[in-house]
ZAMAR-804998 format. One record per residue: x, y, z of N, C-alpha, C in turn; residue in three letters. Coordinates in pm, whole numbers, padded with zeros to 5 digits, always signed. Layout:
BEGIN
XYZXYZXYZALA
...
! end
This chain:
BEGIN
+09067+18383+01705+09002+18487+01807+09020+18616+01771UNK
+08922+18718+01834+08931+18859+01796+09019+18931+01819UNK
+09025+19040+01785+09092+19155+01799+09118+19228+01991UNK
+09029+19211+01986+09030+19249+02130+09115+19133+02266UNK
+09061+19003+02217+09091+18936+02245+09251+18909+02276UNK
+09316+18888+02136+09425+18897+02123+09501+18999+02226UNK
+09452+19133+02230+09477+19265+02286+09512+19163+02501UNK
+09451+19090+02533+09386+19069+02633+09518+19002+02650UNK
+09532+18897+02591+09597+18790+02624+09790+18835+02596UNK
+09801+18970+02527+09915+19006+02507+09920+19112+02595UNK
+09793+19157+02692+09833+19255+02816+09881+19156+02917UNK
+09839+19014+02909+09847+18906+03043+09929+18886+03005UNK
+10018+18835+02934+10167+18767+02888+10233+18922+02932UNK
+10239+19037+02904+10307+19083+02921+10303+19141+03132UNK
+10211+19139+03168+10189+19127+03267+10264+19032+03353UNK
+10291+18927+03347+10330+18775+03380+10523+18793+03334UNK
+10508+18841+03251+10673+18888+03210+10722+18931+03280UNK
+10627+19059+03319+10687+19184+03440+10717+19122+03580UNK
+10569+19063+03614+10627+18969+03722+10751+18848+03745UNK
+10781+18830+03629+10901+18753+03594+11019+18840+03642UNK
+11024+18907+03620+11124+18994+03581+11170+19033+03727UNK
+11046+19110+03801+11048+19156+03936+11094+19032+04033UNK
+11053+18909+04000+11103+18783+04098+11239+18741+04046UNK
+11282+18768+04024+11444+18780+03936+11481+18863+04052UNK
+11470+18996+04008+11550+19085+04099+11505+19065+04172UNK
+11411+19085+04243+11394+19102+04429+11411+18959+04505UNK
+11418+18862+04442+11412+18715+04472+11230+18643+04535UNK
+11199+18758+04514+11076+18706+04579+11000+18596+04463UNK
+10971+18449+04506+10944+18335+04480+10758+18317+04467UNK
+10729+18401+04573+10586+18384+04515+10493+18472+04488UNK
+10568+18552+04393+10540+18628+04318+10390+18560+04198UNK
+10525+18458+04131+10424+18369+04021+10415+18189+04070UNK
+10432+18161+04231+10410+18038+04271+10250+17989+04218UNK
+10278+17871+04211+10147+17790+04202+10047+17818+04371UNK
+10088+17828+04492+10018+17875+04584+09991+17984+04568UNK
+10049+18089+04526+09981+18210+04505+09888+18224+04468UNK
+09888+18166+04283+09788+18173+04187+09631+18142+04258UNK
+09677+18006+04334+09533+17972+04378+09488+17997+04483UNK
+09553+18053+04575+09524+18120+04694+09462+18271+04603UNK
+09495+18354+04540+09479+18447+04484+09292+18422+04398UNK
+09277+18274+04303+09204+18244+04276+09081+18241+04388UNK
+09096+18178+04506+08994+18160+04581+08936+18276+04642UNK
+09027+18383+04684+09022+18503+04712+08928+18566+04676UNK
+08961+18603+04500+08852+18641+04447+08771+18610+04416UNK
+08716+18496+04405+08573+18419+04360+08471+18517+04457UNK
+08480+18546+04564+08331+18587+04649+08366+18740+04630UNK
+08488+18865+04605+08472+18942+04576+08382+18996+04391UNK
+08466+18847+04320+08394+18856+04157+08219+18821+04202UNK
+08207+18740+04253+08039+18752+04302+07976+18877+04335UNK
+08025+18953+04400+07988+19062+04479+07979+19154+04305UNK
+08095+19115+04274+08090+19267+04215+07957+19190+04071UNK
+07951+19110+04038+07827+19052+03928+07719+19110+03997UNK
+07700+19086+04152+07605+19109+04148+07513+19255+04228UNK
+07642+19371+04225+07631+19453+04182+07619+19547+04032UNK
+07692+19445+03954+07649+19502+03800+07499+19436+03778UNK
+07399+19385+03819+07270+19339+03823+07206+19439+03849UNK
+07258+19466+03978+07131+19589+04031+07153+19720+03988UNK
+07271+19726+03980+07310+19904+03949+07319+19923+03764UNK
+07290+19806+03670+07271+19818+03549+07070+19826+03535UNK
+06997+19783+03620+06897+19821+03625+06822+19937+03686UNK
+06935+20025+03775+06919+20146+03769+06920+20135+03960UNK
+06935+20049+04025+06912+20021+04176+07064+20028+04239UNK
+07127+20157+04288+07306+20130+04367+07230+20021+04513UNK
+07318+19951+04533+07341+19808+04590+07429+19812+04674UNK
+07485+19948+04800+07580+19939+04889+07555+19823+04995UNK
+07412+19748+04979+07424+19667+05069+07431+19460+05087UNK
+07550+19485+04948+07638+19407+04929+07648+19324+05019UNK
+07738+19413+05102+07814+19368+05226+07723+19252+05307UNK
+07641+19365+05337+07530+19290+05471+07473+19137+05380UNK
+07461+19128+05244+07408+19048+05188+07487+18926+05214UNK
+07603+18961+05176+07748+18852+05184+07728+18802+05350UNK
+07715+18900+05437+07678+18824+05559+07591+18716+05621UNK
+07504+18755+05547+07356+18687+05523+07371+18568+05483UNK
+07423+18566+05354+07458+18470+05274+07614+18364+05321UNK
+07702+18413+05418+07787+18322+05462+07723+18280+05617UNK
+07667+18360+05666+07557+18299+05855+07457+18195+05779UNK
+07410+18189+05714+07301+18088+05667+07399+17909+05597UNK
+07519+17969+05520+07554+17876+05457+07631+17769+05579UNK
+07666+17874+05673+07731+17771+05791+07663+17668+05877UNK
+07540+17795+05916+07400+17703+05976+07358+17561+05919UNK
+07316+17643+05768+07222+17492+05732+07305+17387+05690UNK
+07466+17428+05618+07537+17343+05578+07572+17244+05678UNK
+07616+17265+05799+07660+17214+05897+07555+17080+05901UNK
+07409+17094+05920+07330+17005+05933+07304+16910+05784UNK
+07316+17022+05688+07254+16957+05530+07373+16949+05412UNK
+07462+16948+05487+07562+16945+05376+07597+17098+05306UNK
+07718+17062+05262+07781+17181+05203+07644+17255+05054UNK
+07595+17145+04980+07569+17225+04864+07428+17291+04883UNK
+07347+17183+05013+07224+17306+05066+07245+17412+05110UNK
+07386+17465+05232+07410+17537+05249+07439+17611+05160UNK
+07465+17625+05047+07497+17693+04927+07375+17761+04885UNK
+07322+17676+04855+07137+17712+04806+07114+17792+04932UNK
+07082+17819+05048+07065+17855+05142+07128+17994+05156UNK
+07251+18005+05150+07320+18123+05135+07275+18233+05007UNK
+07231+18158+04933+07151+18247+04811+07040+18298+04828UNK
+06959+18197+04895+06801+18245+04972+06829+18424+05049UNK
+06914+18340+05180+06958+18438+05238+06998+18566+05169UNK
+07092+18582+05090+07115+18671+05038+07002+18731+04934UNK
+06930+18698+04878+06818+18724+04825+06698+18782+04889UNK
+06682+18733+05021+06615+18795+05112+06652+18938+05141UNK
+06759+18987+05216+06846+19073+05222+06806+19162+05120UNK
+06807+19142+04943+06801+19226+04845+06702+19250+04831UNK
+06576+19129+04835+06413+19206+04878+06388+19299+04984UNK
+06435+19287+05082+06388+19449+05172+06424+19562+05109UNK
+06614+19555+05071+06658+19664+04942+06552+19727+04882UNK
+06510+19601+04789+06406+19654+04671+06291+19717+04715UNK
+06214+19685+04816+06095+19736+04833+06108+19876+04908UNK
+06229+19876+04983+06290+20050+05007+06324+20089+04928UNK
+06406+20069+04827+06476+20187+04724+06324+20165+04647UNK
+06281+20032+04559+06193+20058+04459+06066+20149+04491UNK
+05987+20058+04541+05873+20058+04609+05836+20215+04713UNK
+05922+20222+04824+05911+20345+04889+05992+20440+04835UNK
+06110+20436+04745+06172+20574+04768+06286+20569+04795UNK
+06335+20473+04924+06405+20529+05061+06570+20570+04939UNK
+06637+20653+04991+06750+20650+04928+06837+20562+04933UNK
+06965+20528+04846+06959+20386+04843+07092+20315+04927UNK
+07169+20442+04918+07289+20446+04999+07248+20407+05165UNK
+07149+20520+05180+07063+20471+05356+07028+20340+05352UNK
+06955+20306+05283+06893+20163+05248+07010+20062+05262UNK
+07123+20044+05177+07231+20005+05146+07286+19971+05293UNK
+07321+20095+05354+07428+20093+05480+07298+19985+05608UNK
+07175+20098+05602+07124+20013+05742+07092+19835+05714UNK
+07087+19803+05558+07088+19627+05567+07225+19599+05599UNK
+07331+19650+05569+07425+19606+05595+07422+19573+05795UNK
+07403+19725+05838+07401+19728+05982+07307+19566+06043UNK
+07233+19607+06006+07073+19508+06041+07140+19318+06073UNK
+07245+19329+05923+07228+19220+05876+07359+19136+05970UNK
+07444+19226+06015+07566+19193+06089+07503+19181+06222UNK
+07402+19239+06307+07327+19261+06397+07278+19138+06451UNK
+07187+19099+06311+07100+18992+06342+07134+18833+06373UNK
+07245+18853+06239+07337+18729+06286+07439+18681+06393UNK
+07490+18835+06443+07542+18796+06609+07381+18739+06734UNK
+07339+18804+06721+07184+18779+06793+07151+18631+06774UNK
+07148+18574+06670+07090+18451+06642+07174+18303+06641UNK
+07339+18403+06641+07409+18308+06678+07420+18276+06831UNK
+07374+18401+06884+07422+18390+07010+07318+18254+07114UNK
+07186+18309+07007+07100+18181+07067+07122+18055+07050UNK
+07229+18049+06926+07246+17874+06924+07355+17866+07037UNK
+07437+17928+07066+07547+17901+07158+07437+17828+07247UNK
+07378+17981+07340+07319+17906+07456+07258+17770+07439UNK
+07202+17720+07327+07094+17636+07329+07242+17463+07320UNK
+07330+17540+07296+07441+17431+07278+07470+17355+07162UNK
+07382+17413+07093+07380+17427+06897+07512+17414+06860UNK
+07622+17535+06908+07725+17614+06868+07774+17563+06941UNK
+07952+17569+06880+08116+17636+07022+08076+17707+07092UNK
+08039+17824+06972+08104+17961+07025+07979+18035+06949UNK
+07970+18212+06986+07822+18291+06947+07898+18339+06843UNK
+08037+18328+06787+08058+18362+06671+08109+18230+06580UNK
+08095+18103+06626+08147+18041+06489+08054+17915+06529UNK
+07986+17904+06404+07952+17769+06374+07994+17615+06362UNK
+07960+17534+06366+08029+17397+06370+08048+17362+06200UNK
+08130+17298+06219+08226+17252+06065+08106+17242+05981UNK
+08171+17275+05866+08064+17209+05723+08147+17118+05638UNK
+08120+17034+05637+08121+16882+05505+08203+16983+05375UNK
+08326+16944+05343+08412+16980+05225+08314+16933+05071UNK
+08355+17016+04985+08275+17020+04868+08436+16962+04738UNK
+08419+16861+04655+08525+16782+04584+08588+16909+04518UNK
+08720+16844+04479+08767+16951+04388+08830+16902+04299UNK
+08891+16936+04169+08919+16862+04057+09038+16957+03955UNK
+09075+16951+03871+09171+16995+03785+09128+16942+03590UNK
+09197+17018+03569+09175+17051+03382+09317+16886+03351UNK
+09245+16805+03298+09293+16694+03201+09390+16691+03157UNK
+09558+16630+03196+09643+16645+03120+09694+16733+03170UNK
+09668+16817+03205+09725+17007+03195+09731+17033+03367UNK
+09674+16952+03458+09661+17053+03572+09611+16882+03665UNK
+09643+16783+03602+09617+16660+03711+09435+16620+03781UNK
+09434+16579+03846+09287+16560+03882+09250+16414+03825UNK
+09131+16358+03854+09116+16266+03860+08936+16233+03830UNK
+08934+16124+03703+08816+16133+03646+08763+15979+03632UNK
+08678+15945+03666+08631+15792+03670+08744+15731+03682UNK
+08839+15749+03814+08936+15672+03852+09073+15657+03803UNK
+09049+15760+03665+09188+15736+03613+09271+15917+03685UNK
+09380+15878+03686+09468+15994+03749+09540+16075+03623UNK
+09512+16168+03594+09518+16261+03504+09702+16305+03515UNK
+09765+16298+03402+09952+16388+03395+09887+16495+03451UNK
+09995+16579+03503+10003+16729+03568+10108+16796+03475UNK
+10109+16787+03379+10228+16828+03274+10251+16979+03279UNK
+10178+17098+03376+10168+17194+03372+10297+17217+03521UNK
+10216+17109+03611+10364+17111+03737+10526+17091+03652UNK
+10516+16977+03614+10648+16951+03596+10691+17061+03517UNK
+10640+17196+03426+10664+17283+03362+10739+17374+03484UNK
+10675+17351+03604+10664+17491+03652+10773+17434+03765UNK
+10825+17316+03787+10929+17292+03870+11066+17282+03782UNK
+11085+17336+03655+11178+17358+03585+11228+17453+03645UNK
+11182+17550+03660+11238+17697+03745+11333+17762+03592UNK
+11217+17712+03475+11277+17828+03352+11222+17996+03329UNK
+11289+18084+03324+11211+18227+03351+11077+18236+03254UNK
+11076+18246+03308+10903+18335+03174+10803+18187+03196UNK
+10888+18096+03105+10794+17993+03081+10708+17948+03206UNK
+10837+17894+03311+10790+17824+03399+10680+17885+03484UNK
+10698+18052+03494+10619+18114+03578+10467+18119+03523UNK
+10472+18103+03374+10324+18111+03299+10230+17968+03363UNK
+10355+17888+03353+10299+17705+03369+10294+17728+03549UNK
+10374+17777+03653+10310+17798+03717+10167+17815+03795UNK
+10176+17901+03740+10024+18035+03725+09864+18009+03677UNK
+09913+17926+03551+09823+17847+03533+09781+17736+03588UNK
+09867+17609+03592+09859+17564+03725+09772+17573+03887UNK
+09825+17703+03940+09749+17720+04039+09613+17765+03979UNK
+09563+17855+03860+09429+17881+03804+09358+17781+03804UNK
+09429+17615+03754+09340+17512+03700+09321+17387+03760UNK
+09419+17438+03863+09455+17258+03972+09340+17269+04117UNK
+09341+17172+04136+09268+17122+04240+09171+17254+04283UNK
+09063+17279+04161+08963+17348+04179+08821+17353+04241UNK
+08759+17369+04354+08670+17323+04383+08530+17356+04281UNK
+08481+17296+04266+08328+17256+04159+08264+17350+04188UNK
+08285+17486+04336+08165+17586+04302+08270+17680+04250UNK
+08377+17700+04257+08520+17771+04176+08425+17786+04083UNK
+08423+17651+03981+08404+17630+03861+08345+17695+03819UNK
+08136+17717+03894+08049+17770+03866+08024+17924+03893UNK
+08148+17976+03963+08182+18104+04033+08216+18196+03869UNK
+08342+18115+03818+08392+18157+03719+08322+18119+03604UNK
+08254+18022+03539+08128+18050+03444+08025+18107+03440UNK
+08011+18154+03566+07910+18279+03615+07892+18440+03525UNK
+08087+18473+03507+08098+18581+03449+08057+18574+03301UNK
+08091+18456+03207+08059+18480+03075+07912+18497+03064UNK
+07849+18406+03185+07725+18379+03127+07632+18539+03191UNK
+07705+18599+03266+07590+18754+03319+07658+18828+03232UNK
+07733+18814+03124+07765+18903+03015+07651+18848+02886UNK
+07643+18711+02846+07535+18685+02790+07407+18715+02842UNK
+07378+18677+02946+07235+18741+02970+07207+18951+02959UNK
+07293+18981+03040+07276+19099+02985+07314+19223+02849UNK
+07380+19129+02749+07412+19158+02632+07357+19076+02503UNK
+07283+18976+02560+07263+18895+02459+07155+18846+02471UNK
+06999+18894+02515+06885+18834+02580+06778+18957+02570UNK
+06671+18908+02540+06553+19034+02538+06536+19055+02716UNK
+06553+18986+02795+06559+19026+02971+06651+19132+03009UNK
+06769+19067+02930+06920+19153+02974+06880+19312+02907UNK
+06828+19333+02757+06798+19442+02732+06723+19495+02804UNK
+06643+19459+02869+06523+19506+02918+06568+19562+03064UNK
+06590+19489+03144+06705+19518+03255+06746+19648+03219UNK
+06893+19646+03112+06971+19785+03117+06863+19882+03058UNK
+06777+19868+03010+06702+20011+02921+06626+20069+03104UNK
+06613+19967+03206+06598+20021+03366+06646+20076+03410UNK
+06823+20062+03345+06898+20130+03469+06933+20275+03363UNK
+06933+20270+03218+06972+20380+03159+06844+20525+03135UNK
+06712+20426+03061+06606+20526+03017+06511+20483+03058UNK
+06439+20426+03234+06341+20386+03239+06180+20462+03176UNK
+06189+20599+03176+06070+20614+03153+06054+20619+02978UNK
+06159+20627+02912+06173+20518+02773+06159+20444+02742UNK
+06191+20335+02834+06147+20182+02844+06039+20177+02889UNK
+05960+20205+02976+05795+20229+03060+05716+20253+02911UNK
+05741+20341+02801+05674+20372+02683+05666+20290+02632UNK
+05772+20235+02584+05800+20069+02517+05735+19952+02552UNK
+05666+19936+02679+05597+19891+02724+05684+19771+02836UNK
+05791+19794+02849+05908+19779+02966+05824+19745+03105UNK
+05808+19645+03127+05805+19671+03311+05879+19687+03341UNK
+05879+19819+03404+06092+19860+03482+06087+19843+03630UNK
+05951+19856+03734+05922+19821+03838+05988+19643+03810UNK
+05924+19555+03777+05966+19406+03762+06123+19444+03736UNK
+06208+19467+03608+06332+19457+03602+06407+19517+03690UNK
+06372+19619+03807+06485+19657+03898+06440+19569+04015UNK
+06314+19490+04020+06325+19397+04136+06408+19281+04108UNK
+06385+19234+03969+06469+19114+03891+06636+19185+03939UNK
+06688+19299+03947+06825+19303+03917+06889+19318+04057UNK
+06807+19381+04168+06790+19348+04267+06836+19231+04348UNK
+06719+19166+04318+06677+18979+04360+06819+18916+04332UNK
+06867+18950+04205+06965+18862+04130+07116+18913+04159UNK
+07087+19059+04267+07200+19038+04305+07258+19039+04440UNK
+07131+19002+04513+07149+18957+04621+07132+18796+04628UNK
+07111+18753+04559+07158+18602+04488+07289+18566+04499UNK
+07347+18663+04453+07507+18610+04359+07600+18675+04532UNK
+07535+18756+04585+07608+18788+04706+07569+18689+04760UNK
+07470+18679+04850+07481+18527+04910+07527+18413+04880UNK
+07574+18425+04670+07655+18256+04709+07817+18293+04730UNK
+07854+18409+04732+07981+18495+04785+08016+18476+04886UNK
+07902+18482+04984+07916+18487+05164+07913+18321+05155UNK
+07797+18267+05121+07801+18100+05120+07967+18044+05101UNK
+08005+18071+04990+08144+18039+04912+08252+18037+05034UNK
+08232+18187+05117+08351+18209+05186+08340+18090+05345UNK
+08199+18096+05406+08216+17949+05514+08195+17861+05468UNK
+08203+17767+05336+08191+17667+05311+08331+17600+05220UNK
+08401+17725+05133+08505+17656+05054+08612+17706+05081UNK
+08644+17868+05079+08728+17938+05118+08757+17921+05299UNK
+08675+17866+05340+08620+17816+05519+08591+17688+05499UNK
+08550+17612+05650+08446+17493+05665+08350+17566+05736UNK
+08406+17663+05784+08261+17674+05869+08247+17848+05874UNK
+08120+17890+05973+08089+18034+05944+08206+18079+06076UNK
+08266+18205+06046+08314+18292+06144+08279+18446+06117UNK
+08255+18485+06284+08191+18649+06315+08315+18709+06190UNK
+08278+18812+06106+08377+18920+06075+08453+18871+05961UNK
+08327+18708+05870+08488+18649+05801+08419+18702+05720UNK
+08329+18795+05618+08316+18889+05522+08418+19028+05471UNK
+08463+19065+05573+08589+19136+05621+08602+19238+05511UNK
+08493+19318+05493+08486+19410+05375+08473+19397+05259UNK
+08441+19225+05198+08468+19199+05062+08342+19274+04977UNK
+08246+19290+05033+08122+19370+04972+08138+19428+04914UNK
+08186+19552+04991+08246+19704+04948+08380+19685+04803UNK
+08456+19554+04846+08592+19555+04765+08487+19515+04615UNK
+08396+19390+04641+08293+19384+04518+08260+19514+04408UNK
+08207+19603+04508+08235+19734+04425+08299+19833+04370UNK
+08418+19772+04405+08529+19870+04384+08536+19795+04260UNK
+08554+19630+04251+08564+19518+04159+08470+19601+04036UNK
+08350+19644+04048+08279+19664+03999+08307+19812+03882UNK
+08330+19918+03964+08441+20028+03935+08502+19997+03822UNK
+08612+19935+03853+08738+19925+03813+08714+19868+03662UNK
+08597+19770+03715+08545+19690+03535+08472+19791+03462UNK
+08432+19919+03498+08350+19988+03413+08251+19892+03410UNK
+08155+19838+03508+08020+19782+03494+08009+19714+03340UNK
+08088+19630+03327+08138+19502+03222+08188+19404+03332UNK
+08122+19237+03325+08158+19136+03389+08343+19088+03390UNK
+08350+19135+03246+08498+19103+03270+08605+19123+03318UNK
+08572+19300+03294+08659+19399+03380+08636+19335+03553UNK
+08504+19320+03580+08485+19289+03712+08573+19182+03762UNK
+08587+19025+03656+08685+18999+03759+08866+19012+03722UNK
+08846+19096+03628+08957+19157+03662+09012+19242+03767UNK
+08979+19297+03791+08979+19346+03941+08931+19289+04059UNK
+08863+19160+04043+08807+19074+04158+08952+18989+04149UNK
+09074+18950+04017+09202+18893+04045+09293+18980+04120UNK
+09263+19104+04092+09355+19236+04118+09357+19207+04265UNK
+09234+19197+04348+09211+19227+04454+09288+19102+04540UNK
+09226+18995+04500+09234+18864+04567+09433+18854+04543UNK
+09490+18860+04436+09665+18879+04439+09705+18936+04547UNK
+09630+19037+04540+09750+19180+04670+09694+19081+04831UNK
+09574+19037+04827+09518+18969+04941+09554+18817+04918UNK
+09654+18737+04840+09711+18617+04826+09890+18671+04895UNK
+09911+18778+04841+10044+18781+04866+10080+18808+05051UNK
+09960+18877+05019+09974+18969+05227+09990+18835+05329UNK
+09877+18713+05256+09899+18567+05323+10006+18487+05317UNK
+10141+18554+05222+10258+18449+05170+10326+18481+05305UNK
+10430+18598+05230+10515+18683+05322+10525+18841+05271UNK
+10631+18881+05362+10616+19022+05347+10694+19041+05213UNK
+10796+18999+05192+10917+19017+05079+10816+19043+04983UNK
+10731+18959+04962+10651+18950+04825+10522+19098+04805UNK
+10515+19117+04965+10430+19274+04957+10569+19376+04902UNK
+10681+19353+04942+10778+19487+04915+10818+19496+04783UNK
+10790+19336+04663+10826+19325+04560+10712+19369+04461UNK
+10619+19376+04556+10463+19410+04467+10506+19580+04481UNK
+10539+19667+04565+10582+19812+04540+10640+19832+04388UNK
+10744+19763+04339+10786+19789+04235+10689+19772+04141UNK
+10600+19660+04138+10529+19676+04060+10416+19796+04025UNK
+10391+19819+04123+10291+19894+04119+10365+20078+04081UNK
+10491+20030+04078+10601+20186+04003+10532+20155+03854UNK
+10574+20041+03846+10602+19995+03689+10497+20022+03613UNK
+10340+20016+03703+10236+20049+03658+10189+20219+03636UNK
+10236+20275+03737+10224+20398+03782+10292+20485+03642UNK
+10440+20446+03611+10495+20504+03503+10454+20477+03327UNK
+10407+20360+03361+10299+20352+03249+10172+20388+03250UNK
+10143+20431+03332+10001+20553+03351+10067+20686+03323UNK
+10175+20735+03345+10224+20859+03332+10248+20851+03170UNK
+10345+20739+03109+10342+20770+02957+10214+20736+02858UNK
+10095+20688+02981+09977+20727+02868+09949+20853+02923UNK
+09896+20892+03034+09837+21062+03008+09935+21168+02947UNK
+10043+21152+02951+10114+21255+02835+10124+21247+02700UNK
+10073+21084+02630+10086+21092+02507+09943+21195+02506UNK
+09809+21180+02593+09700+21219+02612+09686+21358+02609UNK
+09786+21422+02680+09811+21578+02672+09807+21599+02881UNK
+09742+21508+02891+09719+21535+03106+09827+21578+03152UNK
+09887+21668+03140+10054+21693+03159+10029+21706+03347UNK
+09917+21760+03394+09860+21803+03531+09902+21603+03571UNK
+09803+21557+03566+09767+21430+03595+09891+21335+03599UNK
+09958+21342+03517+10125+21276+03444+10197+21304+03545UNK
+10186+21468+03580+10275+21481+03679+10255+21412+03834UNK
+10127+21443+03847+10118+21384+04010+10150+21229+04013UNK
+10078+21131+03896+10148+21049+03891+10279+20968+03885UNK
+10337+21052+03830+10443+21057+03855+10571+21086+03988UNK
+10503+21181+04093+10534+21228+04189+10502+21102+04303UNK
+10400+21035+04257+10333+20941+04338+10437+20764+04298UNK
+10438+20815+04176+10574+20663+04147+10703+20672+04209UNK
+10761+20815+04169+10911+20849+04262+10853+20792+04425UNK
+10808+20861+04501+10766+20791+04632+10738+20670+04624UNK
+10640+20590+04547+10690+20425+04563+10824+20390+04548UNK
+10909+20450+04451+11050+20385+04416+11116+20470+04504UNK
+11075+20524+04571+11182+20580+04698+11181+20495+04839UNK
+11010+20458+04884+11016+20360+04986+11039+20224+04944UNK
+11077+20170+04860+11072+20050+04797+11254+20036+04829UNK
+11338+20121+04792+11430+20152+04788+11546+20156+04955UNK
+11439+20221+05024+11470+20264+05118+11412+20137+05272UNK
+11309+20058+05229+11298+19990+05316+11312+19836+05297UNK
+11355+19756+05386+11374+19646+05371+11279+19529+05348UNK
+11214+19553+05482+11116+19452+05530+10999+19562+05555UNK
+10851+19531+05536+10734+19641+05570+10674+19555+05672UNK
+10620+19676+05770+10577+19694+05892+10442+19540+05869UNK
+10416+19444+05966+10285+19355+05965+10193+19473+05905UNK
+10159+19547+05989+09975+19663+05959+10041+19691+05801UNK
+10103+19720+05752+10087+19808+05625+10087+19659+05535UNK
+10132+19566+05521+10137+19423+05503+09974+19317+05448UNK
+09921+19367+05612+09781+19323+05620+09694+19417+05533UNK
+09765+19554+05572+09642+19648+05442+09692+19665+05296UNK
+09749+19590+05280+09805+19615+05111+09673+19568+05021UNK
+09566+19489+05095+09419+19478+05000+09347+19612+04945UNK
+09292+19640+05096+09263+19784+05106+09316+19878+05033UNK
+09465+19878+05052+09525+20041+04965+09547+19994+04836UNK
+09520+19891+04792+09519+19799+04645+09381+19923+04572UNK
+09252+19895+04676+09138+19908+04681+09154+20043+04612UNK
+09169+20132+04700+09195+20281+04670+09210+20354+04590UNK
+09392+20256+04518+09438+20262+04443+09344+20253+04295UNK
+09310+20173+04309+09208+20112+04160+09116+20251+04124UNK
+09011+20267+04280+08924+20324+04236+08984+20469+04226UNK
+09110+20502+04266+09146+20647+04192+09170+20630+04096UNK
+09197+20525+04017+09214+20551+03855+09135+20476+03795UNK
+09011+20399+03819+08898+20345+03774+08793+20487+03762UNK
+08799+20557+03840+08678+20668+03890+08753+20790+03722UNK
+08819+20784+03675+08853+20855+03552+08812+20796+03401UNK
+08777+20706+03435+08697+20642+03276+08573+20558+03340UNK
+08499+20647+03414+08367+20556+03489+08271+20616+03383UNK
+08174+20509+03357+08032+20560+03315+07947+20453+03299UNK
+07924+20522+03448+07759+20426+03497+07600+20479+03448UNK
+07567+20349+03454+07405+20369+03374+07346+20478+03448UNK
+07326+20558+03313+07240+20711+03347+07140+20726+03435UNK
+07025+20627+03478+06955+20602+03583+07051+20624+03713UNK
+07130+20570+03735+07160+20484+03840+07130+20547+03971UNK
+07040+20521+04074+07070+20628+04174+06928+20700+04158UNK
+06901+20726+04070+06746+20799+04042+06640+20737+04085UNK
+06567+20793+04192+06413+20700+04176+06326+20732+04071UNK
+06244+20639+04098+06211+20632+03954+06018+20589+03997UNK
+05954+20729+03935+05805+20699+03946+05673+20630+03826UNK
+05634+20559+03769+05549+20574+03727+05457+20619+03615UNK
+05525+20674+03516+05477+20803+03438+05506+20925+03491UNK
+05645+20956+03587+05712+21048+03610+05804+21093+03440UNK
+05862+21205+03515+05934+21245+03386+06082+21181+03372UNK
+06129+21119+03468+06278+21032+03488+06232+20907+03467UNK
! end
């Protein structure tokens, strides 16, 4: 195991230790429960897929604000086609519909030079209106129960890691050692076991595929000739062109892969996270995926961590308000860590502002026993804003990201 992996593991264990201490101090048992970890993973997957989609697009030099619209198209296609032809065909349809939305974005931005943000916003608006219009037609024809909801889709099977997290393999019922450890209620050890059980037990096969796409994306972008060409199109397209790279083709490839991943994320919401398409099901996850992309500084591993953070916050607000109240204390500790880091780097003004916000958060934690329901619901989005504020300080985006390209031009 290399130094970077050891450092990541050390930070992960430190985070779990901190959560364990906060759980003991506040009594918020859901902070490290099996259910919270499982729900966090389930809610993280569509965000991670959207973030990976944004990664391919922006590494090729095209800003894809339209991820939200592509997820909407993928969710709708998954619900509509999955109802009649099964969940796996529904997921493939979600990928195809997301890719179709991406093709429109690619034609507008790469071929015709339309502003990337304008094109992305337009696709999102068109996607939301289009699926509502077609859903209404299905409802009036009697095929759907309502204009905003598809019939149910058959479920996809689940399984767990053998020996550690149960599961059934060819009729053999595996032991579930992590559940046994989690039930012991040992400080830290049971917390680690509960989190690992939630992340590795009763997993949908689609979740396994989605998690596997993270290292696969890293391999494609950083270990293959295709990935090198695609990244060169986003960093220095004119130089890449002079070396024989077809920049237009690379940009199209990046955007189409982006749409396919976003469509898969939408299909996941309709088929795995739920069992039907529901209007407003995506609920801004495409934009949160972009925030995860920024948090991860355009790296697949960072995107997964960012998606996990948002999924964890979302899972907690679905459990109870006591867990969200305890989460404020975790935010205070993280802010204190950032203050110490900034002081060591000599960034005293930034450290002072962060310390003031930490003090305000601590005061609110001590002054309020139960958070208002509206604030609990807003938690994932507040977390998004905080993360973007922190991540923007170390952001290193591709040099030619969002810049129009013309063959033979100066840029």
